[in-house]
Each structure stands twice: as C-alpha cells, then as structure tokens.
KEKE-3310 file (N, C-alpha, C; in steps of 0.2 Angstrom, whole numbers, plus 5000, padded with zeros to 4 digits):
npx = (5704:5693:5681:5671:5671:5666:5656:5661:5654:5646:5653:5661:5646:5644:5654:5653:5657:5659:5651:5651:5659:5663:5662:5668:5678:5674:5671:5665:5656:5655:5644:5639:5630:5630:5625:5632:5641:5651:5669:5681:5688:5683:5683:5692:5690:5677:5668:5672:5679:5695:5698:5685:5688:5700:5696:5686:5695:5704:5694:5688:5703:5703:5693:5693:5693:5686:5672:5670:5658:5646:5631:5616:5599:5587:5576:5580:5583:5589:5584:5584:5597:5606:5612:5620:5627:5631:5638:5640:5646:5648:5646:5640:5633:5626:5623:5615:5617:5608:5610:5604:5613:5617:5625:5641:5653:5647:5652:5661:5661:5658:5658:5663:5665:5658:5642:5628:5617:5600:5597:5592:5582:5573:5572:5590:5597:5610:5613:5625:5629:5641:5646:5656:5667:5667:5659:5649:5643:5634:5627:5622:5618:5608:5596:5592:5591:5581:5572:5573:5567:5553:5547:5552:5548:5553:5566:5571:5581:5595:5608:5625:5643:5658:5657:5665:5669:5665:5663:5653:5640:5622:5624:5623:5623:5615:5614:5615:5619:5627:5626:5630:5624:5625:5625:5611:5594:5582:5569:5576:5575:5559:5562:5573:5572:5558:5565:5574:5568:5561:5572:5581:5594:5598:5605:5607:5610:5621:5634:5640:5646:5652:5660:5666:5682:5690:5691:5683:5669:5670:5665:5656:5648:5644:5644:5630:5624:5622:5617:5606:5601:5597:5593:5597:5605:5607:5620:5635:5650:5661:5677:5694:5706:5724:5728:5737:5737:5728:5714:5706:5692:5677:5660:5645:5629:5615:5613:5628:5641:5651:5665:5676:5686:5694:5700:5710:5710:5716:5706:5696:5702:5696:5689:5693:5690:5679:5689:5700:5716:5718:5712:5712:5713:5705:5709:5701:5690:5687:5679:5682:5681:5668:5664:5653:5649:5639:5634:5646)
npy = (4970:4960:4965:4956:4948:4932:4932:4930:4924:4917:4908:4898:4893:4887:4878:4871:4874:4865:4872:4871:4875:4887:4898:4914:4919:4919:4929:4937:4955:4972:4980:4998:5006:5015:5027:5031:5033:5017:5012:5001:5001:4998:5005:5014:5022:5028:5043:5047:5049:5054:5050:5042:5033:5025:5021:5012:5003:4999:4992:4981:4977:4970:4960:4944:4936:4944:4957:4973:4977:4987:4992:4994:5002:5005:5010:5019:5033:5049:5047:5054:5050:5036:5018:5004:4988:4974:4959:4943:4927:4912:4896:4890:4906:4913:4930:4949:4963:4982:5000:5016:5028:5044:5053:5051:5051:5048:5035:5035:5036:5022:5004:4996:4981:4972:4970:4982:4992:4988:4968:4961:4952:4946:4941:4943:4947:4948:4954:4953:4967:4973:4982:4989:4981:4970:4964:4954:4954:4965:4963:4951:4952:4963:4961:4949:4954:4963:4954:4945:4956:4958:4945:4947:4956:4974:4979:4970:4964:4968:4977:4974:4977:4970:4951:4938:4928:4932:4925:4915:4924:4925:4932:4931:4932:4926:4931:4929:4919:4917:4912:4905:4905:4904:4908:4911:4916:4926:4920:4910:4913:4912:4899:4899:4907:4901:4890:4897:4901:4890:4889:4878:4875:4875:4867:4863:4880:4880:4889:4887:4889:4903:4900:4893:4885:4880:4867:4863:4866:4858:4845:4847:4848:4837:4828:4835:4831:4815:4812:4819:4829:4843:4856:4869:4868:4858:4848:4850:4855:4843:4840:4844:4839:4838:4827:4815:4819:4829:4831:4826:4827:4827:4827:4827:4820:4822:4808:4802:4800:4809:4804:4811:4814:4824:4832:4844:4850:4857:4866:4866:4876:4891:4908:4920:4932:4943:4953:4948:4941:4930:4912:4903:4892:4887:4885:4869:4859:4843:4830:4816:4801:4796:4791:4784:4782:4776:4782:4789)
npz = (4953:4939:4932:4923:4932:4943:4954:4972:4979:4974:4966:4975:4979:4967:4968:4975:4990:5006:5019:5034:5048:5046:5054:5061:5076:5088:5106:5114:5109:5101:5098:5087:5083:5067:5055:5046:5029:5029:5031:5023:5035:5047:5060:5060:5051:5052:5059:5073:5086:5090:5106:5106:5098:5102:5114:5112:5107:5116:5125:5116:5117:5128:5130:5126:5111:5102:5096:5085:5078:5065:5065:5059:5055:5043:5046:5056:5053:5055:5069:5084:5096:5098:5098:5108:5109:5119:5118:5124:5120:5123:5125:5136:5143:5136:5133:5132:5129:5129:5127:5123:5120:5120:5109:5101:5110:5122:5125:5132:5145:5146:5151:5141:5143:5148:5154:5147:5152:5145:5148:5136:5126:5118:5103:5090:5077:5065:5050:5036:5027:5021:5009:5005:5014:5004:4988:4989:5000:4998:4987:4990:5003:5008:4999:5004:5022:5019:5017:5029:5038:5034:5038:5053:5071:5067:5077:5079:5067:5060:5050:5045:5047:5042:5047:5041:5030:5017:5004:5008:5006:5009:5024:5040:5056:5072:5088:5108:5105:5097:5083:5067:5051:5032:5014:5014:5007:5002:5002:5009:5025:5031:5037:5042:5053:5062:5064:5073:5081:5088:5095:5089:5076:5057:5050:5035:5031:5041:5049:5058:5077:5085:5097:5097:5091:5075:5072:5081:5078:5066:5070:5080:5068:5064:5073:5079:5067:5064:5077:5077:5081:5086:5093:5099:5113:5114:5113:5121:5123:5127:5126:5119:5109:5104:5091:5084:5064:5068:5079:5094:5097:5108:5112:5122:5122:5126:5138:5131:5124:5110:5101:5089:5076:5069:5056:5046:5030:5013:5002:4989:4975:4976:4975:4988:4990:4983:4979:4980:4973:4963:4963:4979:4989:5003:5018:5028:5038:5043:5048:5049:5057:5068:5083:5095:5111:5125:5140:5140)
capx = (5699:5689:5675:5667:5675:5663:5657:5666:5651:5644:5660:5661:5641:5643:5660:5647:5661:5657:5647:5652:5666:5669:5662:5669:5680:5670:5666:5660:5654:5652:5641:5637:5626:5632:5622:5638:5648:5654:5674:5683:5693:5676:5683:5696:5686:5672:5669:5670:5684:5700:5697:5682:5692:5705:5692:5681:5701:5705:5690:5690:5708:5702:5688:5695:5692:5682:5673:5669:5653:5644:5625:5612:5592:5585:5572:5580:5588:5585:5580:5587:5598:5611:5611:5623:5625:5638:5634:5642:5643:5651:5641:5635:5633:5626:5618:5616:5612:5608:5608:5602:5617:5613:5632:5644:5658:5645:5652:5667:5660:5652:5663:5660:5670:5652:5633:5628:5611:5595:5597:5589:5578:5571:5578:5594:5598:5613:5616:5631:5627:5647:5647:5663:5672:5668:5653:5645:5635:5629:5624:5618:5614:5601:5590:5591:5590:5573:5569:5570:5563:5548:5545:5550:5551:5562:5571:5576:5586:5601:5611:5628:5650:5660:5655:5668:5667:5662:5661:5647:5633:5621:5628:5619:5622:5611:5616:5618:5623:5635:5624:5633:5622:5629:5619:5603:5592:5577:5568:5576:5572:5556:5561:5579:5565:5553:5570:5578:5563:5559:5579:5587:5599:5597:5609:5607:5614:5624:5644:5647:5645:5658:5662:5670:5689:5688:5691:5676:5664:5666:5666:5650:5640:5645:5637:5621:5620:5624:5612:5600:5603:5597:5592:5602:5610:5606:5626:5640:5659:5666:5686:5699:5715:5728:5729:5742:5739:5722:5713:5700:5687:5672:5653:5639:5621:5609:5618:5628:5646:5654:5670:5678:5692:5695:5708:5714:5714:5716:5700:5697:5704:5692:5692:5692:5683:5680:5695:5706:5718:5719:5709:5717:5713:5706:5710:5694:5691:5685:5675:5685:5676:5664:5662:5647:5650:5634:5633:5650)
capy = (4965:4960:4967:4953:4940:4930:4934:4924:4919:4911:4903:4895:4892:4883:4873:4866:4872:4865:4877:4869:4875:4892:4901:4916:4913:4926:4927:4945:4957:4976:4984:5001:5011:5021:5030:5036:5028:5012:5011:4995:4999:5000:5009:5018:5025:5031:5050:5044:5056:5052:5049:5039:5025:5022:5019:5004:4999:4998:4989:4976:4974:4968:4953:4940:4933:4951:4960:4975:4977:4995:4992:5004:5000:5010:5015:5024:5037:5053:5045:5057:5044:5028:5011:5001:4983:4972:4954:4938:4923:4907:4890:4891:4906:4919:4935:4951:4968:4985:5006:5020:5034:5053:5053:5044:5052:5046:5030:5037:5034:5018:5001:4989:4974:4967:4971:4989:4995:4983:4965:4962:4945:4945:4937:4948:4943:4953:4951:4958:4971:4977:4980:4991:4976:4966:4967:4952:4957:4969:4962:4944:4952:4969:4959:4946:4958:4967:4944:4947:4964:4958:4941:4950:4964:4979:4977:4961:4965:4973:4977:4975:4978:4962:4944:4935:4924:4935:4921:4910:4929:4929:4928:4929:4929:4925:4932:4931:4913:4915:4905:4908:4905:4907:4907:4914:4919:4928:4912:4904:4920:4910:4890:4899:4910:4895:4883:4899:4903:4886:4885:4874:4874:4875:4861:4869:4886:4881:4888:4886:4893:4908:4899:4887:4885:4877:4862:4861:4867:4852:4840:4849:4849:4829:4825:4840:4828:4809:4812:4822:4832:4852:4860:4873:4868:4848:4845:4851:4849:4839:4841:4845:4837:4837:4817:4815:4827:4832:4834:4824:4830:4825:4831:4822:4826:4818:4802:4799:4806:4805:4806:4815:4812:4830:4833:4851:4849:4858:4863:4867:4882:4896:4917:4921:4935:4945:4956:4941:4941:4922:4908:4900:4885:4888:4878:4866:4857:4839:4826:4810:4798:4799:4787:4784:4779:4777:4782:4794)
capz = (4946:4932:4935:4924:4937:4944:4962:4976:4983:4966:4964:4981:4978:4963:4967:4982:4993:5012:5022:5041:5051:5041:5057:5064:5083:5093:5112:5113:5102:5102:5093:5087:5079:5065:5051:5040:5027:5032:5024:5025:5038:5052:5066:5059:5042:5055:5058:5079:5089:5094:5110:5106:5096:5109:5119:5107:5104:5122:5126:5114:5118:5138:5130:5123:5106:5102:5087:5084:5072:5067:5065:5058:5051:5039:5047:5060:5052:5056:5074:5089:5101:5095:5101:5109:5112:5119:5120:5125:5116:5127:5126:5141:5148:5132:5135:5124:5132:5128:5130:5120:5121:5114:5108:5103:5118:5128:5125:5135:5150:5147:5153:5137:5143:5152:5151:5147:5149:5151:5143:5127:5127:5110:5097:5087:5070:5060:5042:5035:5021:5022:5003:5005:5012:4998:4984:4989:5005:4997:4983:4994:5010:5006:5001:5015:5025:5018:5020:5037:5040:5031:5044:5059:5070:5064:5082:5081:5064:5061:5044:5049:5045:5040:5050:5039:5027:5013:4999:5010:5007:5010:5030:5047:5064:5079:5094:5107:5105:5091:5077:5058:5044:5025:5008:5018:5003:5005:5002:5019:5031:5035:5040:5049:5058:5064:5070:5081:5088:5091:5099:5084:5073:5050:5049:5029:5031:5048:5046:5067:5081:5085:5105:5095:5086:5067:5074:5087:5075:5059:5075:5080:5063:5061:5081:5076:5061:5066:5084:5073:5089:5081:5099:5101:5117:5115:5112:5123:5123:5135:5126:5115:5113:5098:5092:5076:5061:5069:5086:5095:5099:5110:5112:5124:5118:5133:5141:5127:5122:5104:5099:5082:5074:5065:5051:5041:5024:5007:5000:4979:4976:4975:4978:4998:4991:4976:4979:4979:4965:4961:4969:4983:4992:5010:5024:5030:5047:5041:5054:5046:5060:5073:5089:5100:5119:5129:5146:5141)
cpx = (5696:5682:5667:5671:5669:5659:5658:5661:5646:5646:5659:5651:5643:5650:5655:5654:5657:5655:5651:5659:5668:5666:5670:5673:5680:5668:5664:5661:5652:5650:5638:5636:5628:5629:5626:5639:5649:5661:5676:5687:5685:5678:5687:5694:5681:5673:5670:5678:5689:5700:5692:5684:5696:5701:5690:5688:5703:5699:5691:5697:5707:5699:5693:5693:5683:5679:5672:5660:5649:5636:5623:5604:5588:5580:5573:5583:5586:5583:5587:5589:5603:5609:5619:5625:5631:5634:5640:5642:5649:5644:5635:5629:5632:5621:5621:5612:5613:5608:5608:5608:5614:5620:5636:5653:5655:5648:5661:5667:5656:5658:5660:5660:5662:5645:5631:5619:5606:5596:5593:5587:5575:5574:5584:5598:5601:5612:5622:5630:5631:5649:5655:5669:5672:5661:5649:5639:5635:5626:5620:5614:5607:5597:5588:5588:5582:5569:5568:5565:5558:5543:5546:5548:5554:5566:5576:5584:5590:5608:5619:5636:5649:5658:5660:5664:5663:5657:5657:5640:5627:5623:5623:5620:5617:5613:5611:5624:5629:5634:5627:5628:5624:5626:5613:5601:5586:5570:5568:5573:5567:5558:5567:5573:5562:5559:5575:5573:5561:5568:5579:5590:5597:5602:5609:5612:5621:5632:5647:5642:5653:5662:5668:5674:5684:5685:5683:5670:5662:5664:5659:5644:5641:5639:5632:5619:5619:5615:5604:5597:5604:5593:5599:5609:5608:5613:5632:5644:5662:5675:5688:5704:5719:5729:5730:5741:5731:5722:5706:5695:5679:5666:5649:5632:5618:5616:5625:5636:5648:5660:5673:5682:5693:5701:5709:5717:5715:5710:5701:5698:5698:5695:5688:5688:5683:5685:5702:5712:5722:5715:5715:5713:5713:5707:5699:5697:5688:5683:5679:5680:5674:5663:5656:5648:5643:5635:5641:5650)
cpy = (4965:4962:4961:4943:4939:4932:4931:4921:4916:4906:4900:4891:4886:4876:4869:4868:4873:4870:4878:4870:4881:4897:4905:4915:4917:4922:4933:4949:4965:4975:4990:5003:5015:5023:5032:5033:5022:5010:5005:4992:5005:5003:5016:5023:5028:5041:5049:5049:5052:5047:5040:5032:5024:5018:5011:5002:4997:4992:4982:4971:4969:4963:4950:4935:4938:4953:4967:4976:4985:4992:4997:4996:5006:5016:5022:5029:5045:5055:5051:5050:5038:5022:5009:4995:4980:4964:4947:4929:4916:4902:4890:4894:4915:4922:4941:4957:4973:4991:5009:5024:5041:5055:5048:5043:5049:5037:5030:5035:5027:5012:4995:4982:4970:4972:4977:4989:4992:4974:4965:4953:4944:4942:4944:4947:4951:4952:4955:4959:4977:4977:4983:4985:4971:4966:4962:4952:4962:4964:4954:4946:4960:4969:4953:4949:4961:4960:4946:4952:4960:4953:4942:4957:4966:4979:4974:4959:4969:4973:4979:4975:4968:4956:4938:4929:4926:4931:4914:4916:4926:4929:4930:4927:4931:4927:4933:4923:4912:4910:4908:4906:4906:4904:4905:4916:4924:4924:4906:4904:4913:4904:4895:4902:4906:4889:4890:4898:4900:4883:4882:4875:4873:4872:4864:4873:4884:4880:4885:4890:4897:4903:4895:4887:4880:4871:4855:4861:4859:4849:4842:4846:4841:4828:4827:4831:4820:4811:4815:4826:4843:4856:4863:4871:4858:4845:4851:4847:4849:4838:4838:4842:4837:4827:4816:4818:4829:4834:4831:4826:4828:4829:4827:4827:4818:4813:4800:4805:4800:4809:4805:4816:4820:4832:4838:4846:4856:4860:4864:4876:4887:4906:4916:4926:4940:4950:4954:4942:4933:4919:4904:4892:4883:4882:4876:4860:4853:4834:4821:4801:4800:4789:4786:4781:4782:4776:4786:4800)
cpz = (4943:4937:4931:4925:4940:4952:4964:4980:4978:4962:4969:4981:4975:4962:4974:4989:5001:5016:5031:5044:5050:5048:5063:5074:5088:5099:5113:5106:5107:5097:5094:5084:5076:5059:5046:5037:5029:5026:5027:5034:5044:5055:5063:5055:5046:5058:5069:5083:5091:5098:5110:5104:5099:5110:5119:5108:5110:5126:5124:5114:5125:5137:5126:5114:5104:5097:5088:5078:5074:5061:5062:5053:5050:5042:5055:5059:5054:5064:5079:5095:5097:5102:5101:5114:5114:5118:5122:5127:5117:5127:5130:5146:5143:5135:5131:5129:5130:5131:5123:5125:5115:5110:5108:5108:5122:5132:5130:5141:5152:5149:5147:5135:5149:5151:5153:5147:5152:5146:5140:5126:5120:5105:5093:5082:5067:5054:5040:5028:5018:5014:5002:5006:5006:4994:4984:4996:5003:4991:4985:5001:5012:5006:5005:5021:5024:5019:5025:5040:5037:5037:5051:5062:5070:5069:5079:5075:5060:5056:5048:5045:5047:5049:5049:5036:5018:5007:4999:5011:5006:5017:5035:5054:5068:5085:5101:5108:5102:5085:5070:5053:5038:5021:5010:5011:5006:5008:5007:5024:5034:5037:5043:5053:5065:5068:5076:5086:5091:5095:5095:5076:5065:5052:5040:5026:5036:5044:5052:5071:5082:5092:5101:5090:5077:5068:5077:5081:5070:5066:5079:5076:5064:5069:5078:5072:5060:5073:5085:5078:5087:5087:5099:5106:5119:5116:5118:5124:5128:5134:5120:5115:5103:5099:5083:5072:5063:5079:5087:5101:5101:5115:5116:5123:5126:5134:5135:5126:5115:5103:5092:5081:5069:5064:5050:5037:5019:5007:4991:4979:4972:4979:4984:4998:4984:4977:4979:4972:4960:4965:4973:4986:5000:5016:5025:5035:5043:5047:5049:5051:5067:5077:5093:5105:5122:5135:5148:5150)
residu = (MET:GLU:ALA:SER:ARG:PRO:PHE:CYS:ALA:GLU:VAL:SER:ARG:ASP:THR:ARG:GLU:PRO:LEU:GLY:ALA:THR:ALA:SER:ARG:ILE:ASP:HIS:TRP:ILE:LEU:LEU:GLU:TYR:ARG:GLY:GLN:TRP:SER:ARG:ASP:VAL:LEU:GLY:GLY:SER:ASN:LEU:SER:PRO:GLU:VAL:GLN:ALA:HIS:VAL:ARG:GLU:GLN:LEU:ARG:ALA:LEU:SER:ASN:SER:ARG:LEU:LEU:PHE:VAL:ARG:ARG:PRO:ASP:ARG:ARG:GLY:ARG:ALA:GLY:LEU:ASP:ALA:PHE:VAL:ALA:ARG:SER:THR:GLU:ARG:ASP:SER:ALA:LEU:SER:GLY:ILE:GLU:ILE:GLU:ALA:TYR:ASP:ASP:LEU:LEU:GLU:LEU:ASP:LEU:THR:THR:ALA:VAL:GLY:ASP:PRO:ILE:GLY:ASP:PRO:PHE:PHE:VAL:VAL:CYS:THR:HIS:GLY:LYS:ARG:ASP:ARG:CYS:CYS:ALA:ARG:TYR:GLY:ARG:PRO:LEU:TYR:ASP:GLY:LEU:ARG:ALA:GLU:LEU:ASP:GLU:ARG:TRP:VAL:TRP:GLN:SER:THR:HIS:VAL:GLY:GLY:ASP:ARG:PHE:ALA:GLY:ASN:VAL:VAL:CYS:LEU:PRO:GLU:GLY:LEU:TYR:TYR:GLY:ARG:VAL:SER:PRO:LEU:ASP:ALA:GLY:ARG:LEU:LEU:ASP:ASP:TYR:LEU:ALA:GLU:ARG:VAL:THR:LEU:GLU:HIS:TYR:ARG:GLY:ARG:SER:CYS:TYR:PRO:PHE:ALA:VAL:GLN:ALA:ALA:GLU:LEU:ALA:VAL:ARG:ASP:ALA:ALA:ASP:ALA:LEU:ALA:ILE:ASP:ALA:VAL:ALA:LEU:ALA:GLY:VAL:GLU:ALA:SER:GLY:ALA:GLY:TRP:LEU:VAL:ARG:PHE:ARG:VAL:GLY:SER:GLU:GLN:TYR:ASP:VAL:ASP:VAL:VAL:GLU:GLU:ALA:GLY:GLU:PRO:THR:TYR:LEU:THR:CYS:SER:SER:PRO:GLU:PRO:GLN:ARG:PRO:ARG:ARG:PHE:VAL:ALA:ARG:GLN:LEU:ARG:ARG:ARG:ALA:GLY:GLY)
# end
C-alpha cells in the first residue's frame, strides 16, 4: 500500500458510500479486557495460553453468530484484576453481564456461552481503535473514544478490536442491543449519547442492528425513516422471504405493517480497507419499494 494513498474511510466518505445495512451479523459477544498489544489475529497473536485460547474458541463455536472482542481502557492500566463480559444482541432479548477475574486462566472455569457474573444495566459502548487491523480505526477511533469519555462515565465506554467496516470509522457499537454506528466524530458524540439514553437510534450514523442480516437491515432503515420510528424497540421483524431477485421483508410498527422489497447490487468502487490492493465494488442492500398496510 502506498503511504500517499487516501485513507479508506476518507474515500468512502467522499464518495458518499451509504452507511445503511453494513452492520456485522452478530448475536453473541465475548469481550475480554486485554492490555497487551493487539495483533491483527486477535486471539492467536495474544499471550493467552494455548489452553485458554482453545477454551475461548470452543465457547465461540458453541454460540451462533458470535464474535470475540478484546477491550481496554487506558485508565485501567496497572490495576489488579481483569474484566470479562458476555452479551446477547437478539431483537427482543438482549442482555449484558460481566465479571472480574484475577488472571486469564480463570476463564477456563467459566462458561462464556451464558451470562457470567452480574447483569450490567448501564450503557456500554465499544469504539473500534484496532490500528493493527486498519489505520483508519486508530486515526478516527481514538479521538472518538476520547470524545465519548468526555461525555460519559468512564466505565461505560471501552476501546475494542475489529468490529467490522473499517472504512466507516469511527465505529461505535452499543451493547447489548448491537446497534452499529459509523462515521461518528467526536463532535457527534453528544447527540449519539443523548439519543441512546433516550432509547432512540441516530439515523444519520446508523449502520444497522447486528441481529439482522444485511437485507433486513436495509428494510429496517427504510421503515424507520418512512414511519419516523426512532425508538429502539419501535420496529419488530415480522418475516423475511426470498422474492424474485431479492427479498420481501416485513416489519411491524405499532398496528401497521410495512412490506419492503430489498435487492442486492454492486456499489461504486472503493477501497474496502486501507490494505486493499485496489478498489472493489462492495455489496449493497437497497430497499427498492415500501408498502404500508394498516392492521397488519
């Protein structure tokens, strides 16, 4: 990669690549506090013992649509104890819990496929700052983390490894709901937090919800926009099926049902990451038609 080449996030922003329907598909999260260097291969490049690495991989395999994140907070450097969290990001049954351990070997005694420790009812934000994965994550993620820290209780926001979508940095995921936001700057932090604390989504930066596949994320965004349904729980998935060259996705908003036709198409050429050797056409999921039916 040429050093003079633009950052992938700048190319994506300048070409106005849509943010919608780009959230990673994740239902279950394991988050481990790790204060060492983050490698591109998060688990394999860590100093966790082979036994602990094997245990974590086994736990991830036992969970559908799962992801491991290493997380850290600069204020915790040098402290005794390490935090571990598990989250479930399903549409109507999201949950987050956490436990403090003395050492990583303690993970061998934990079943990370279920809630561990105590439920966490406070807001929980992870900001991707994984510079070893993509330089945009460090360039945009670290100032965003600092911006959120200035607005929040320090316990509510963590730096994290790769969450997906490097070119949409700065990226924030709100747990346990699995709400993905992209192109968030430090100046956007206050509004994002105000909306989240009011249990609303911020459509301007909304990438989607991790419990939905991409086609459903596209339909959800279209329905929220059309119905002005900003409350996190305002929409409920009623069904999805293959239809012609795409999908028919049904959402309910109160007593109304919205039927959305979604298609997949190739986006404009862009660098998917800063390490991509050449521009590629990303997959895009687009809501082509929306129909509202009362009493659906």
